[in-house]
C-alpha positions, 0 to 999 in steps of 0.5 A: 904574928911577927912584929912589923918593921918600923917602916911597915908599922908607920904605913899601917898606923897611917892607914888605921888613923886616916879616919876620913869617912861619914855616917851612913844609916848610923854606921861609921863608914870610912873612906877607903880611898882616903885611907889608901891615899894616906898609906901610899903617902906614908909608904913613899915617905918611908921609901925615900931617902936622901944621899947628899941632898939628892932623892935616891928613890923616886916616889912620884908615881905613888904620890900621883896615885895618892892624889888621884885617890884623894880627888874622888 
């Protein structure tokens, strides 16, 4: 397996560390929507950068998707 870039590693780490969920019949069941929302936010954070205090990459759609997933 090839090593991930720091940006990709940040997204995957965020996915795995989003531990929102509940026990169902004694088995921990993660909230996949919350995990995906966290990963989208991490991806948006990795994509955006500023040039002279102006955000160059518009990540608003990713953040809107994350909001919608979290609202479920």
